VEXROSE-269501 format. One record per residue (C-alpha): residue in one letter; x, y, z. Coordinates in steps of 0.5 Angstrom, whole numbers, padded with zeros to 4 digits, always signed. Each point is the difference from the previous one (the first is absolute). Layout:
<pts>
AXYZ
...
</pts>
This chain:
<pts>
M-0023+0033-0112
F-0005+0002+0005
L-0001-0001+0007
C-0006-0001+0003
R-0003-0001+0007
S-0006-0004+0002
N-0006+0004+0002
G-0006-0005-0001
S-0004-0001-0007
F+0001-0002-0007
K+0007+0000-0004
L+0004-0006-0003
G+0007+0001+0001
R+0007-0003+0002
Y+0005+0002+0005
F+0007-0002+0003
D-0001-0002+0007
R+0007+0001+0003
S-0001-0005+0006
K-0002-0006-0005
G+0005+0003-0006
A-0005-0001-0005
F-0005+0003-0004
V-0007-0001+0003
K-0007+0000-0004
L-0006+0005+0003
G-0007-0003-0001
H-0006+0003-0001
G-0003+0004+0007
Q+0007+0004+0001
H+0000+0007-0002
L+0007+0003-0003
E+0001+0007+0001
T+0005+0001-0006
L+0006+0004+0002
T+0005+0003-0005
V+0006-0002+0004
R+0005-0005+0000
K+0001-0003+0007
S-0004-0001+0006
Y+0005+0000+0005
E-0005-0001+0006
S-0004-0005-0002
G+0006-0004-0004
A-0004-0001-0006
V+0001+0002-0007
F-0007-0001-0004
V+0000-0001-0008
S-0007+0001-0002
P-0002-0002-0007
S-0006+0004+0000
D+0002+0006+0003
A-0003+0007-0001
S+0005+0003-0005
Q-0001-0006-0005
G-0007+0001-0004
W-0004-0005-0003
L+0003+0001-0007
S+0007+0000+0003
W-0002-0007+0004
V-0003-0003-0006
C+0006+0002-0005
N+0005-0003+0005
L-0004-0007+0000
I-0001+0000-0008
I+0008+0001-0001
T+0002-0005+0006
F-0005-0005-0003
L+0003+0001-0007
V+0007+0000+0002
Y-0001-0007+0004
T-0003-0003-0006
V+0005+0002-0004
T+0005-0003+0005
F-0003-0007+0001
I-0001+0000-0008
T+0007+0001-0001
F+0002-0004+0007
P+0006-0004-0003
I+0004+0006-0002
S-0003+0005+0005
G+0002-0004+0006
W+0007+0002-0001
F-0002+0007+0001
V-0006+0000+0005
L+0003-0005+0005
K+0004+0002+0005
T+0004-0004+0006
V+0000+0004+0006
P+0005-0003+0006
N-0002+0000+0007
Y+0003+0006+0002
E-0003+0005-0005
K-0007+0003-0002
I-0002+0003-0007
V-0004+0006+0000
V-0005+0000-0006
F-0003+0007-0003
R-0006-0002-0004
L-0002+0005-0005
G+0003+0005+0005
R-0004-0003+0006
I+0004-0004+0005
C-0001-0007+0002
P+0001-0004+0006
P+0007-0003+0000
K+0002-0006-0003
G+0004-0006+0002
P+0004-0004+0002
G-0001-0005-0006
I-0001+0000-0007
I-0005+0006-0002
L-0003+0003-0006
V+0001+0007-0002
L-0004+0002-0006
P+0004+0003-0006
L-0002+0008-0002
I-0004+0001+0006
D+0004-0002+0006
Q+0006+0004+0002
W+0004-0004+0006
Q+0005+0001+0005
R+0004-0005+0004
V+0001+0002+0007
D+0005-0004+0005
L-0002-0002+0007
R+0006-0002+0003
T+0004+0004+0005
R+0005+0005-0003
A+0005+0005+0003
F+0003+0007-0001
N+0005+0004+0003
A-0002+0007+0002
P+0007+0004-0001
P+0002+0004+0006
C-0003+0007+0001
Q+0002+0005+0005
V-0005+0001+0006
R+0000+0005+0005
T-0002-0003+0007
L-0004+0003+0005
D+0007+0002+0004
G+0003+0004-0005
G+0004-0006-0003
L+0001-0001-0008
L+0000-0008-0001
L+0001-0004-0006
V-0006-0005+0000
G-0002-0005-0005
A-0004-0006+0000
D-0001-0007-0003
I-0007-0002-0002
Q-0004-0006-0002
F-0007+0000-0003
R-0005-0004-0004
I-0006+0001-0004
W-0007-0002+0004
N-0005+0003-0005
P+0003-0001-0008
V-0006+0005-0002
L+0001+0006+0004
S+0008-0001-0001
V-0002+0001-0008
V-0005+0005+0001
S+0002+0005+0006
V+0007+0002-0003
Q+0004+0000-0006
D+0007-0002+0003
L-0001-0004+0006
N+0008-0001+0002
V+0001+0008-0001
S-0006+0002+0004
T+0002-0005+0006
R+0007+0003+0000
M-0003+0007+0000
T-0005-0002+0006
A+0006-0004+0004
H+0004+0006-0001
K-0005+0005+0002
V-0002-0004+0006
L+0007-0001+0002
S+0001+0007+0001
H-0006+0002+0003
S+0000-0006+0006
L+0007+0001+0001
S+0000+0007+0001
K-0004-0001+0006
R+0005-0004+0004
T+0007+0002+0003
V+0007-0003-0003
R+0000-0005+0006
E-0007-0003-0001
I+0001-0001-0007
Q+0007-0004+0001
S-0002-0004+0006
E-0007-0001-0002
R+0001-0002-0007
L-0004-0006-0001
K-0006+0003+0004
L+0000+0006-0005
G+0000-0005-0006
E-0006-0003+0003
Y-0004+0007+0000
L+0003+0002-0006
G-0003-0006-0004
M-0007+0001+0003
D+0001+0008-0002
I+0002-0002-0007
N-0006-0005+0000
E-0005+0005+0001
M+0002+0003-0006
T+0001-0006-0005
R-0005-0004+0002
P-0005+0004-0004
W+0004-0002-0006
G+0000-0007+0001
L+0007-0001+0003
E+0002-0002+0007
V+0006+0001+0004
D+0003-0006+0003
R+0006+0002+0003
V+0004+0007+0001
E+0007+0000+0003
L+0004+0006+0001
V+0007+0001-0002
I+0003+0005+0004
G+0006+0004-0003
S+0005+0005+0003
L-0002+0006+0004
V+0001+0006-0005
Q-0001+0005+0006
S+0000+0000+0007
T-0006+0001+0005
E-0001+0006+0004
E-0002-0003+0006
A+0003-0007+0001
P+0006-0003-0003
P-0001-0005-0006
L-0001-0008+0002
I+0002-0005-0005
V-0001-0007+0002
P+0007-0004-0001
P-0001-0005-0005
S+0004-0005+0004
M-0006-0002+0004
S-0002-0006-0005
G-0004-0003+0006
M-0005+0006-0001
E-0003-0003-0007
S-0001-0007+0003
L-0005+0003+0005
T-0007+0000-0001
G-0004+0007-0001
P-0002+0001+0008
I+0006-0003+0003
Q+0005+0004-0005
Q-0004+0007+0001
I+0002-0001+0008
A+0007-0002-0001
M+0001+0006-0005
Q-0003+0005+0005
I+0004-0003+0006
F+0006+0001-0005
T-0002+0007-0002
Q+0000+0002+0008
S+0006-0003+0002
F+0004+0003-0007
S-0003+0007+0001
Q+0003+0001+0007
P+0007+0001-0001
K+0005+0001+0006
P+0001+0007+0002
E+0008+0000+0000
D+0000-0003-0008
S-0007+0002-0003
V+0000-0002-0007
T-0004+0000-0006
V-0001-0007-0003
A-0001+0000-0008
V+0001-0007-0003
T-0002-0001-0007
D+0000-0006-0005
E-0004-0001-0006
S-0001-0007+0003
P-0005-0001+0006
L+0003-0006+0003
A+0008-0001+0001
P+0001-0006+0004
S+0007-0002+0002
L+0003-0005-0005
T+0001-0007+0003
P+0006-0003-0001
S-0004-0006-0003
F-0004+0003-0005
P+0002-0002-0007
H+0004+0005-0004
S-0001-0002-0007
V-0007-0002-0004
E+0002-0008+0000
E+0001+0000+0008
L-0006+0003+0000
L-0004-0005-0004
S+0003-0005+0004
L-0002+0003+0006
V-0007+0001-0003
Q+0000-0008-0002
L+0001-0002+0007
L-0006+0004+0003
L-0005-0002-0005
S-0006-0004+0004
E-0007-0002-0001
S-0002+0006+0005
L+0003+0005-0004
V-0003-0002-0007
S-0007+0000+0003
R+0001+0007+0002
V+0003+0003-0006
Q-0003-0005-0006
A+0004+0004-0005
C+0006-0001-0005
F+0005+0006-0001
Q+0005+0000-0006
F+0006+0005+0002
Y+0004+0003-0006
I+0006+0002+0004
T+0006+0005-0003
E+0007-0001+0002
D+0006+0003-0003
K-0004+0002-0006
Q-0002-0007-0001
Q-0007-0003+0001
Q-0002-0007+0004
T-0007-0003+0001
Y-0002-0003+0007
Y-0007-0003+0002
V-0003-0001+0007
D-0007-0004-0001
L-0004-0001+0006
R-0006-0002-0003
Q+0000-0008+0002
G+0003-0005+0004
S+0006+0003+0004
G+0002+0005-0005
A+0006+0000-0005
A+0005+0005-0002
G+0006+0000-0005
V+0003+0003-0006
G-0004+0001-0006
L-0006+0002-0003
S-0007-0002+0003
P-0005-0002-0005
D-0006+0004+0003
P+0002+0005+0005
D-0005+0004+0004
V+0005+0006+0001
T+0006+0002-0004
L+0005+0004+0004
S+0006+0004-0003
L+0005+0003+0004
T+0008+0000+0001
A+0004-0005+0005
A+0001+0005+0005
D-0007+0002+0001
L-0002-0007+0000
L+0004-0001+0006
S-0002+0006+0003
L-0007-0002-0001
F+0001-0007+0004
E+0005+0003+0005
G-0006+0005+0002
T+0004+0007-0001
L-0005+0001-0006
R-0007-0002+0000
P-0004-0002-0007
F-0005+0005+0000
A+0005+0006+0001
A+0005-0003-0005
Y-0006+0000-0005
S-0002+0007+0001
M+0007+0002-0001
G+0001-0003-0006
R+0005-0005+0002
L-0005-0006-0001
Q-0004-0001-0006
I-0006-0005+0001
Q-0004-0003-0006
G-0006-0003+0003
D-0005+0001+0006
I+0003+0005+0005
R-0003-0004+0006
T+0003-0006-0002
A+0007+0003+0000
M-0001+0002+0007
K-0001-0007+0002
L+0008+0000-0001
E+0000+0003+0007
E-0002-0007+0003
V+0007-0003-0002
I+0004+0006+0002
Q-0003+0000+0007
L+0001-0008+0000
L+0008+0002-0002
K+0000+0005+0006
K-0002-0005+0005
</pts>
């Protein structure tokens, strides 16, 4: 693959326009200065030139002859070859094809043709995915040693770059996230990290994007998971926000930051006669008090959800959830269908669920109670998800409705 930039003269080629999300042909009258690099981050275009300087006329003629022969054999034997050369690509995937070692524009969705013998191809999933950066010890600016991890959602915006830039995209992204996490948080104090968790998550997302976008990967969301304080700070006592402040999570970004600052100021000024250091830890970021009316079994929870189903909830969610609930070493199945009408919920299997969730009955009750957030449960391995992560996170709409 070659990247080029326009300079004004005669070469015919193709380039990937990030703004249009497709390969665009260049006509005569445009000069392409060929660069043997894989990305053009400033212009956002990835060029693929069929007549670049690295390919001589003899190689170009040989490629044409071989491609023509393979096309001919494929069409002659089409009733049989169709089983091997036709591939179905869903809407959330692209196929990157290397023909005789040279990259072609990504193909799909739909039915595509892949030539035998001369084409090597690879599927690229464009859906949003997530991974958990395991907690690591971070030395803060004020001398503290804090255990911090992160939950990261990402997607592939350029399938070509994701294939040719790095060998293992998942491992490279994890290592980059750890590096950026340690480097950025080392410039902050313990109090700043604990009181500005959401704001720091946005900054970390931008820092990670600067390093991963040339790989064709874009980070959508970074959520910090703050663990215990391994070593106290040298200048100030540790401040860990009590998890009982459940109202903070329901506020929007700017309002939440103001409320956190007000709480921090009032919380960090103890009375002289009984000065204390408060350090409250909990693996769950939320711990609201359990209301007496909240259901204590899955059946009671299902009955409550059935009462709250409405057309407005269906219009916001537009998804069907299948639950596999484990209780006392027995597995039960439930479903919540919010795709049409006023929705439906019941016991059994849904014929075509969008997302499948597997967890214990206790964790399910904690999710709907609000003491355990879906993304935190997924990061800790207590919630198993099959399907699109972003669709699964829409379950929070039902949880918020139950809290009211």
